[in-house]
Each structure stands twice: as C-alpha cells, then as structure tokens.
C-alpha angles and dihedrals in degrees: 000000000000114000125208118242116257115265119255134202115255091230090059092050093051091051089047090060096035092245137151110245120219101183143037112328089201094060111121117235118201102181149323134267144157120286094260097040097043120106139174109321095026132108120212133173136239114199105142128057091219085075094053092114093054089046092053093048097039119127095203120131093227137007130204107229142173121249095268099054114119121240119255128208114253094006125107116223131204110199114211135159092241116027095182091054092046089051091053091049089054092048088054090047093052095038109033115188117263127208130189120256116279121264144077109284124220106266096037117114118220121172114236089238093052119098118223116179113237091240092052124097126224110182127206114289094024118122129210114186130208118301094010121136130212117194131221117296093002116138129213110194125206113301096016112140125204113189131218113301092357116143134216119190130216124301095008127139130215107193122210117308096006114153123209108178130212121309095000117141124224116189130213126293090016121149120204112187127217119305096001116147125215120187106012113153117286115245098259127150136157117210111239113189092190104051120153090258095033131276112000146173100242111213114239109219109246100214100160128085145223125258118197111189129215124301097015122146121202121193130230118291095006118145125212110184125213120249123261087234125346119016144318105216134202107189129229117290096005119143125210119195126220118296099018120151120211112185129212118298094008115148118209112191127222123292097010127146123216116186131213123303092007117141129201117197127223123303094001118143123222114194135222117298095004122160119207109185123215119307095007116157121207118191120224129272097023134110127235103202129234116287091008119149125208119198123230120288092007124152112220110200102157137040115287116216121235113282096010123140113212136175139176137045110305087027118240135168108307096237090051090050091050091053092046090049091051091048093049089061089060097053098094090052090047091052091052090050091047091051090048092049091047091052089048093050090048088052093050093047090051092049092048090052092053 
C-alpha cells in the first residue's frame, strides 16, 4: 500500500531551498503538484511567464517563484533564484529514493570469481560474470547482466534487463534504465569483394570497451557501442534520453544532454555542455564544440564551433535556418506571382509585336 509523505512546514521547505518566504512559516504542506493540478496543502512552481494564467488561477497553498514574480492575495510565495531547481529539490525531499536491502538474492547468478561488495544488491535473475565487480550500494535489478571483467562503481543502479558487456566500465552514481545496452559491438564492416562465398561485408572485430563516467544517466533502450579499439566514452554528469544511439569510439564530453532518438555516428566528438535535441543525427568523425546546441531533427554533417546554435538538415546557424524556414512558407505565393508576371510579360510582348 502506497503511503503519503509526511507533511512539512512551509518555513522548513523555504529554508531547504534557500528561499525567501512571503507567507506563514507554520503552514503545513502535504505534497507538490503542477500549477493547474495543485490544491490546498500543495506547493507548485512558476518559472516561465507563458504559465502566468495558470499561476494566477492556481489553488496551491504556496508557489516557488523567481524574484520578479508579482505577489498574489491569499497565496504564499517562496522566492528563489531557480524555481525549477528548487521544485526538484523539494520533490527529492518528499520522495527520497529507495533501494532494496543489500545482499545477493536467491535466484541471482554470481560467478565465484566475481566481486560483489557486501553493501551491494543483486536481485533474482541478475547475472554477474567472472571477474566482474559491483561497488558498494549499487543495485542490479532482475535481468541485469554484467559481463566478464566489467565494473560498476558505487551507488549505481542497473534497472531490469540492462546489459553491460565484457570489460565495460560504469562509474559511480550512474543510472542505467531498463533495456539499455552498454558495450554491444560497433557497426564496423570492411567490404571484401573476394569472400569465400562471394562478395561480403567482413566483420571488423570490436575489441575496445565503453567507459561511462560518474553521475551519468542513460535512458531506456539506449545503446552505447563498444569501440573498435580504445574506448567509447560518456563523460561525467551527461544525461542520455531514451532510444539514443552512441556508436563506436564516440566521445561525449561532460555535462552534455542528448535527447530521445538522437544518433551519434562513429568517432564523432561531442564537447562539454552540448545539447542535442530530439532526433538529431551527427555524422562520424566530426566535432560538436563545447556548449553548442543542435535543434530537433537536425542533420549535422560538419564540425560545429564552440557555443554555436544550429538547426536544419544539413544543419546551419539557427538564425539562418529561421529565415530560410520563414521564406519556404512563402514559396507557393511567390510561384503564383511569378506565373502572373510571366503571363503579363507575354501579353506585353504580344501587344508590342502587334
């Protein structure tokens, strides 16, 4: 049976997020919700003026706001520098993460030559192969597979049916969501016109590994392929959404965000703090520079300089893409005008000839 979190005083919550309280510090708060869904006893947040109407109509008891939000009669406010971040901190306070008790459960399979820390948890149906290591307080849920000589650091979580293949390295505080695959073979083939059975795509052995650094989160059904030689790397603090493809020998820098259905081709380099929006495609052997941003469904075929924002396919500077997109909407009207002008010119030439 699900239990509700214990109520907390509003003054305590304001102190927890370092905010300035405009309201009753003794007011009891029972939970958090969106502006439209919140009711008495709830805290919400208002961090974007596009939601001004919802803010003005909200029935929440208190709202986390930025410094420029107007006061509202009958509504307590907590002023903070970043309402979204403050809301996330309160969600964590009300709903702290839970983990199963440590130990190797009946039905788990752990090779005698594997090393599982006494404070780690391996649940039924998980598999830890020879030479693999699981760090303190890490959890392997049912169906998780850790290959030979693979390593998982401390406080990491492998959700159900995650696969971490042989020799791959998972850092500390890493979250791998369900059915993600780390260390499958990279997509590498050499064309051989004279194979034993005729022309063939000769498989190139993929003998490298994958290294995922600390504080990375990988979404469900995301695939990160092992390097042909060397390493495929996902840098510290980066977050990958569901259904992302990271090819062999890619290097993703620290603190980058890669959204759903994006794909990064082999040996591409993604810099520090990069954002790849949904369904972006990056060709191989190029660099997307530090702090660059790539708009949704863009195709990146060339290097992107540090700090540049690009969109479109092929990707160009975002402002140029906006102008081109606006112009493309006028093409039909321009064609009509051109046809009308052509007819007019033909009429004038005919009249002149007469």
